[in-house]
Kinemage of the C-alpha trace (Angstrom):
@kinemage 1
@onewidth
@group {chain A} dominant
@subgroup {mainchain}
@vectorlist {calphas} color= white
{ca met a 1} P 43.940 18.584 5.903
{ca asn a 2} L 44.123 17.274 2.349
{ca leu a 3} L 41.222 17.514 -0.125
{ca arg a 4} L 40.182 13.838 0.169
{ca arg a 5} L 39.963 14.019 3.928
{ca arg a 6} L 37.864 17.240 3.765
{ca leu a 7} L 35.398 15.652 1.317
{ca ala a 8} L 35.067 12.539 3.486
{ca val a 9} L 34.279 14.616 6.567
{ca lys a 10} L 31.560 16.799 4.964
{ca pro a 11} L 28.754 14.167 4.746
{ca phe a 12} L 29.355 13.211 8.376
{ca val a 13} L 29.237 16.870 9.430
{ca val a 14} L 26.020 17.528 7.464
{ca val a 15} L 24.210 14.527 9.015
{ca ser a 16} L 25.522 15.432 12.476
{ca val a 17} L 24.334 19.019 12.131
{ca ile a 18} L 20.875 18.005 10.861
{ca val a 19} L 20.380 15.465 13.676
{ca gly a 20} L 22.143 17.607 16.298
{ca phe a 21} L 19.994 20.691 15.678
{ca gly a 22} L 16.793 18.679 15.771
{ca leu a 23} L 15.899 19.178 12.119
{ca val a 24} L 15.171 15.447 12.071
{ca gly a 25} L 15.444 12.973 14.885
{ca pro a 26} L 17.924 10.118 14.727
{ca ser a 27} L 15.185 7.596 13.977
{ca ala a 28} L 13.875 9.682 11.049
{ca ala a 29} L 17.362 9.957 9.594
{ca leu a 30} L 17.826 6.194 9.847
{ca ala a 31} L 14.296 5.270 8.755
{ca thr a 32} L 14.865 6.590 5.259
{ca arg a 33} L 17.580 3.962 4.755
{ca ser a 34} L 15.506 0.880 5.675
{ca thr a 35} L 13.631 -0.736 2.789
{ca ala a 36} L 13.518 -4.274 4.166
{ca ala a 37} L 10.173 -6.045 3.968
{ca thr a 38} L 8.382 -7.262 7.075
{ca thr a 39} L 7.982 -11.036 6.911
{ca val a 40} L 4.597 -12.522 7.765
{ca lys a 41} L 4.231 -16.305 7.933
{ca ile a 42} L 0.952 -17.792 6.757
{ca thr a 43} L -0.135 -21.412 7.124
{ca leu a 44} L -2.860 -22.834 4.869
{ca phe a 45} L -4.880 -25.999 5.438
{ca glu a 46} L -8.421 -27.219 4.895
{ca tyr a 47} L -10.209 -24.606 5.138
{ca lys a 48} L -8.207 -22.134 7.194
{ca ile a 49} L -5.714 -19.294 6.771
{ca lys a 50} L -3.601 -18.695 9.878
{ca leu a 51} L -1.051 -15.919 10.430
{ca lys a 52} L 1.794 -17.013 12.696
{ca gly a 53} L 2.993 -14.792 15.524
{ca lys a 54} L 1.531 -11.511 14.261
{ca gly a 55} L -2.109 -11.888 15.204
{ca asp a 56} L -4.067 -10.006 12.576
{ca glu a 57} L -1.954 -6.808 12.569
{ca val a 58} L 0.709 -6.132 9.948
{ca pro a 59} L 2.913 -3.027 9.617
{ca thr a 60} L 2.440 -0.629 6.704
{ca gly a 61} L 4.836 -0.934 3.776
{ca arg a 62} L 6.531 -3.813 2.016
{ca val a 63} L 5.318 -7.160 3.384
{ca lys a 64} L 6.780 -10.519 2.398
{ca phe a 65} L 4.278 -13.314 2.923
{ca lys a 66} L 5.939 -16.704 3.481
{ca ile a 67} L 3.100 -19.098 2.773
{ca arg a 68} L 3.114 -22.789 3.703
{ca asn a 69} L 0.373 -25.161 2.647
{ca ile a 70} L 0.285 -27.982 5.192
{ca gly a 71} L -3.007 -29.276 3.844
{ca ile a 72} L -3.758 -32.128 1.478
{ca glu a 73} L -5.326 -29.869 -1.165
{ca glu a 74} L -3.987 -27.089 -3.365
{ca his a 75} L -4.606 -23.575 -1.974
{ca glu a 76} L -3.808 -19.926 -2.751
{ca val a 77} L -3.948 -16.535 -1.038
{ca val a 78} L -5.738 -13.617 -2.707
{ca ile a 79} L -5.364 -10.194 -1.032
{ca val a 80} L -8.144 -7.618 -1.376
{ca arg a 81} L -8.617 -4.256 0.347
{ca gly a 82} L -11.695 -4.527 2.581
{ca asp a 83} L -12.860 -5.602 6.013
{ca asp a 84} L -15.775 -7.937 5.322
{ca pro a 85} L -15.260 -11.190 3.409
{ca lys a 86} L -19.023 -11.587 3.025
{ca ala a 87} L -19.165 -8.293 1.098
{ca leu a 88} L -17.193 -9.897 -1.753
{ca ser a 89} L -19.284 -10.983 -4.726
{ca ala a 90} L -19.379 -14.784 -4.485
{ca lys a 91} L -21.496 -17.523 -6.022
{ca asp a 92} L -21.363 -21.201 -5.067
{ca gly a 93} L -18.458 -20.523 -2.705
{ca val a 94} L -16.237 -18.812 -5.293
{ca val a 95} L -15.415 -15.077 -5.358
{ca asp a 96} L -15.925 -13.345 -8.697
{ca glu a 97} L -12.490 -11.707 -8.894
{ca ala a 98} L -13.579 -9.696 -11.957
{ca ala a 99} L -16.181 -7.971 -9.741
{ca ile a 100} L -13.559 -6.687 -7.273
{ca pro a 101} L -13.364 -2.872 -7.686
{ca asp a 102} L -10.299 -1.421 -9.418
{ca gly a 103} L -7.535 -0.777 -6.937
{ca asp a 104} L -8.906 -3.153 -4.285
{ca leu a 105} L -7.237 -6.299 -5.621
{ca val a 106} L -3.691 -6.187 -4.236
{ca gly a 107} L -2.520 -9.494 -5.703
{ca glu a 108} L -2.338 -13.208 -5.132
{ca ser a 109} L 0.130 -15.946 -4.394
{ca gly a 110} L -0.893 -18.246 -7.204
{ca glu a 111} L -1.656 -21.880 -6.494
{ca ile a 112} L 0.395 -23.659 -3.849
{ca lys a 113} L 0.382 -27.424 -4.084
{ca ala a 114} L -0.323 -29.575 -1.029
{ca lys a 115} L 2.693 -29.611 1.304
{ca gly a 116} L 4.259 -26.820 -0.804
{ca ser a 117} L 5.335 -23.275 -0.011
{ca lys a 118} L 5.796 -19.935 -1.728
{ca ser a 119} L 6.889 -16.403 -0.847
{ca lys a 120} L 5.395 -13.274 -2.354
{ca ser a 121} L 5.811 -9.581 -1.455
{ca phe a 122} L 3.268 -6.766 -1.635
{ca thr a 123} L 3.247 -3.119 -0.585
{ca leu a 124} L 0.329 -2.532 1.784
{ca asp a 125} L -1.102 0.858 2.732
{ca pro a 126} L -2.858 1.351 6.087
{ca gly a 127} L -6.293 -0.235 6.274
{ca ser a 128} L -8.041 -3.595 6.346
{ca tyr a 129} L -7.493 -6.446 3.922
{ca val a 130} L -9.274 -9.732 3.281
{ca leu a 131} L -7.023 -12.721 2.571
{ca phe a 132} L -8.846 -15.651 1.016
{ca cys a 133} L -8.452 -18.857 -0.943
{ca asn a 134} L -10.449 -18.910 -4.171
{ca val a 135} L -9.533 -22.415 -5.353
{ca leu a 136} L -12.381 -24.509 -6.743
{ca his a 137} L -12.940 -27.961 -5.340
{ca asp a 138} L -11.380 -30.660 -7.516
{ca his a 139} L -14.309 -32.462 -9.081
{ca gly a 140} L -12.153 -35.235 -10.556
{ca his a 141} L -10.143 -35.875 -7.383
{ca gly a 142} L -7.392 -37.576 -9.326
{ca asp a 143} L -6.566 -40.825 -7.560
{ca met a 144} L -9.042 -40.131 -4.745
{ca gly a 145} L -12.061 -41.148 -6.812
{ca asp a 146} L -15.225 -39.192 -7.530
{ca met a 147} L -16.759 -37.588 -4.475
{ca asp a 148} L -19.497 -35.674 -6.331
{ca gly a 149} L -17.411 -32.494 -6.299
{ca met a 150} L -17.343 -32.183 -2.543
{ca glu a 151} L -14.072 -33.098 -0.889
{ca his a 152} L -13.140 -33.587 2.756
{ca gly a 153} L -16.510 -32.492 4.108
{ca ala a 154} L -16.873 -29.566 1.668
{ca thr a 155} L -20.304 -28.001 1.346
{ca ser a 156} L -19.695 -25.496 -1.486
{ca gly a 157} L -17.996 -25.271 -4.867
{ca gly a 158} L -14.929 -23.413 -3.596
{ca his a 159} L -12.635 -22.988 -0.620
{ca phe a 160} L -13.882 -19.425 0.031
{ca gly a 161} L -17.367 -20.853 0.570
{ca glu a 162} L -15.926 -23.161 3.233
{ca gly a 163} L -14.780 -20.107 5.216
{ca met a 164} L -11.166 -20.064 4.020
{ca tyr a 165} L -10.552 -16.370 4.641
{ca thr a 166} L -9.255 -13.998 7.276
{ca val a 167} L -9.022 -10.222 7.770
{ca ile a 168} L -5.810 -8.346 8.618
{ca thr a 169} L -5.272 -4.757 9.714
{ca val a 170} L -2.317 -2.863 8.246
{ca gly a 171} L -0.913 0.182 9.967
């Protein structure tokens, strides 16, 4: 056997021996290679956040959120570690993001225009997370005219106050 052929065989033999002798199972040996993100589809509309096909459970690790806003207003998704949306510091229907404890704010999508979409990835550890929209109601309403700051049946100053949040479990 020539030198090139011997070197090509060695990695195969090492992996075969490790798996064959039970030092790691086949799934553990293969799991270290996979770094693909799990895709979770989210639909936004007045004043709801809906996860498609996954219920409220998401696997641990890299998660790519594909977010579609099918509503007529601009929305966003903010992700915070926690299990109770009402525990977030909010006034007039808007969460004070500066009051979120260090390490609990995972990130946000940024604004997504009506009928728009955006994808954003985050690494999520096991636990519970609150997903919410923290967009303020548009007081000017552009071409819709002045509606005294309350749009489409709104009763608070922000989308969070209208109940635009959900809780997911990661793990």
